[in-house]
C-alpha positions in Angstrom: 23.7 -75.0 85.3 24.3 -73.0 88.6 26.5 -70.0 89.5 28.5 -70.3 92.8 26.0 -68.7 94.6 23.2 -71.2 93.7 21.6 -69.1 91.2 20.6 -71.3 87.7 22.1 -70.1 84.7 20.0 -69.5 81.0 21.4 -72.3 79.1 19.7 -70.5 75.9 21.0 -67.3 77.0 24.5 -68.7 77.5 24.2 -70.5 74.3 23.1 -67.6 72.2 26.1 -65.5 73.6 28.6 -68.5 72.9 27.2 -68.1 69.1 27.5 -64.6 68.7 30.9 -64.5 70.4 32.0 -67.4 67.8 30.7 -65.6 65.1 32.4 -62.3 66.0 35.6 -64.4 66.4 35.2 -66.4 63.2 34.5 -63.1 60.9 37.1 -61.0 62.9 39.1 -59.9 59.6 36.0 -59.4 57.6 35.5 -56.1 56.6 31.9 -55.7 57.5 33.0 -55.7 61.1 35.3 -52.5 60.7 32.7 -50.1 61.7 32.1 -52.2 64.9 35.8 -52.3 65.7 35.6 -48.2 65.4 32.7 -48.0 67.5 34.7 -49.8 70.4 37.4 -47.5 69.9 35.0 -44.6 70.0 34.0 -46.6 73.2 37.6 -46.5 74.5 38.4 -42.4 73.7 34.8 -41.8 74.9 36.1 -43.0 78.5 38.8 -41.2 78.5 36.7 -38.0 77.5 34.1 -38.7 80.3 36.9 -39.2 82.9 38.5 -36.0 82.0 35.2 -34.3 82.3 34.5 -35.9 85.6 37.7 -34.9 87.2 37.3 -31.3 86.3 39.2 -31.0 83.0 38.3 -30.4 79.5 38.2 -32.1 75.9 39.8 -30.6 73.0 39.3 -33.3 70.5 38.7 -36.8 70.2 39.9 -38.4 66.9 39.5 -41.9 64.9 41.3 -43.4 62.4 40.6 -45.9 59.7 43.3 -48.4 61.2 41.1 -48.8 64.4 43.5 -46.1 66.3 42.4 -43.4 68.4 43.3 -40.1 70.5 41.7 -38.4 73.1 43.2 -35.1 74.0 42.6 -33.2 77.0 43.6 -30.7 79.8 43.7 -32.2 83.0 44.1 -30.6 86.4 47.0 -30.6 88.4 47.1 -34.2 90.6 47.8 -37.9 90.2 44.8 -39.0 91.0 43.0 -37.0 87.7 45.6 -38.5 85.5 45.3 -42.2 87.1 41.7 -42.1 86.7 41.6 -40.5 83.1 44.3 -42.9 81.6 42.5 -45.8 82.9 39.3 -45.1 82.0 40.0 -46.2 78.2 40.1 -49.7 78.7 38.5 -50.2 81.5 35.6 -47.9 80.3 35.3 -50.0 77.1 35.1 -53.0 79.3 32.2 -51.6 81.3 30.6 -50.4 78.3 30.1 -53.8 77.1 29.4 -55.2 80.2 26.4 -52.7 80.2 24.9 -53.8 77.0 25.3 -57.5 78.4 22.9 -56.6 81.4 20.8 -53.8 79.9 19.7 -56.5 77.0 19.6 -59.9 79.4 18.2 -58.4 82.4 16.8 -54.7 82.5 15.3 -55.1 79.1 16.3 -51.7 78.0 17.2 -52.9 74.7 15.5 -49.8 72.7 16.7 -47.6 75.4 20.2 -48.7 74.8 20.4 -47.9 71.1 18.7 -44.4 71.4 21.5 -43.6 74.5 24.1 -45.0 72.2 23.0 -42.8 69.3 22.7 -39.5 71.3 26.2 -40.3 73.0 27.8 -40.6 69.7 26.1 -37.4 68.2 27.0 -35.6 70.9 30.6 -36.7 70.9 30.8 -35.8 67.5 29.5 -32.6 67.6 31.5 -31.0 70.6 34.6 -33.4 70.3 35.3 -34.7 66.6 38.8 -33.4 65.8 38.3 -34.0 62.2 35.8 -35.0 59.7 36.7 -38.9 59.4 35.7 -38.8 63.4 32.3 -36.6 62.9 31.5 -38.6 59.8 31.9 -41.8 61.6 29.9 -40.8 65.1 26.8 -39.1 62.8 26.7 -42.0 60.6 26.5 -44.6 63.5 24.4 -42.3 65.4 22.1 -42.3 62.7 22.0 -45.8 61.9 21.9 -46.9 66.1 18.5 -44.0 65.8 17.2 -45.8 62.6 17.5 -49.4 64.1 15.6 -48.4 67.6 12.8 -46.7 65.7 12.3 -49.6 63.1 13.7 -53.0 64.4 11.1 -55.3 66.0 11.6 -55.8 69.6 13.5 -59.3 68.8 15.9 -57.4 65.9 16.6 -54.7 68.7 17.6 -57.2 71.2 19.8 -59.2 68.9 21.4 -56.2 67.9 22.3 -55.2 71.1 23.4 -58.5 72.0 25.8 -58.8 69.2 27.0 -55.5 69.9 27.8 -56.6 73.6 29.6 -59.7 72.4 31.6 -58.1 69.9 32.8 -55.4 72.0 33.6 -58.1 74.7 35.5 -59.9 72.2 37.2 -56.4 71.1 38.1 -55.6 74.7 40.0 -59.0 75.2 41.9 -58.7 72.3 42.6 -55.1 72.4 44.1 -55.8 76.0 46.1 -58.7 74.8 47.7 -57.0 71.7 48.3 -53.4 73.4 48.9 -54.3 77.1 50.8 -57.8 76.8 52.8 -57.0 73.6 56.0 -55.0 74.8 56.2 -52.9 71.8 52.8 -51.6 71.8 52.5 -51.1 75.8 55.7 -49.0 75.0 53.2 -46.4 73.5 49.9 -47.3 75.3 48.3 -45.8 78.1 49.8 -47.8 80.5 53.5 -46.4 79.3 51.9 -42.7 80.0 51.0 -43.8 83.5 54.2 -45.6 84.2 56.0 -41.6 83.4 53.9 -40.0 86.0 53.6 -42.4 88.9 56.3 -45.2 90.3 54.1 -47.9 89.1 55.8 -49.7 85.9 53.6 -49.8 82.5 53.4 -53.8 83.1 51.6 -53.5 86.5 49.0 -51.1 84.9 48.5 -53.6 82.2 47.9 -56.4 84.5 45.4 -54.2 86.8 43.3 -52.9 83.9 43.3 -56.6 82.6 41.9 -58.0 85.9 39.7 -55.1 86.5 38.2 -55.3 82.7 38.0 -59.0 83.0 36.4 -59.2 86.1 33.9 -56.3 85.6 32.9 -58.4 82.2 32.5 -62.0 84.1 30.5 -60.2 87.0 28.0 -58.4 84.8 27.9 -61.6 82.7 27.1 -63.6 85.5 24.4 -61.3 86.4 22.9 -61.1 82.8 22.8 -64.9 82.1 20.7 -65.8 85.4 17.5 -67.3 84.7 14.7 -65.3 84.8 12.4 -65.4 88.0 9.0 -67.3 87.5 7.0 -64.3 88.3 8.1 -62.5 85.2 10.1 -60.0 86.7 13.4 -59.3 84.3 12.1 -61.6 81.5 15.2 -63.2 80.0 16.0 -62.7 76.2 14.5 -64.7 73.6 14.6 -65.1 70.0 12.8 -62.8 67.9 9.0 -63.0 67.8 6.2 -61.1 68.6 6.1 -61.8 72.4 8.6 -60.0 74.4 
């Protein structure tokens, strides 16, 4: 199997990713996946928060709710560009997070580092910006779980966990784009509607742009991640759990 540039795809990686996507889709409504859905919502709200800080604004608080909704309340500097960047960073940011998980697990071999970095980010977000007890408990509890996984899971287990998180977040982003941006009722109260109120661009156009950018990022990073490893062993490919990395 080859990409358009002639690089070969690793069939094992492709098959494993498709299996995990299928597992996530099949068990989508299982209560066991509820914490993962909240984690992706937190990625979305963290995207808004990071963009706010980069734009020179300040974040007041971030909140999550048990019904998988979330909010990032922040103060933005004056200017349309800052508003466009911050409102766009939710959907695109969560897509980028899922895409980077794929790349880090398959190509960069940063499996354990990814869990540690996620642990630290969640803890920092919870301590600095959690707007209520539920959000703080989720951030700190999930940070603890990821930190313990990074410390105690074997290499193969860490890789499988990262890959499932990447596959699930990719699936959630796709479903989120569909339900939030291409449902007229939902789009009327989404980030796209907020931007439509401050720009001459209608909400459906923002929805189309964010969907294209998000799916393009996921596709591009997946293509990089699923290439076969080089013969000399640089960027060794992902393997099923074993004693060999």
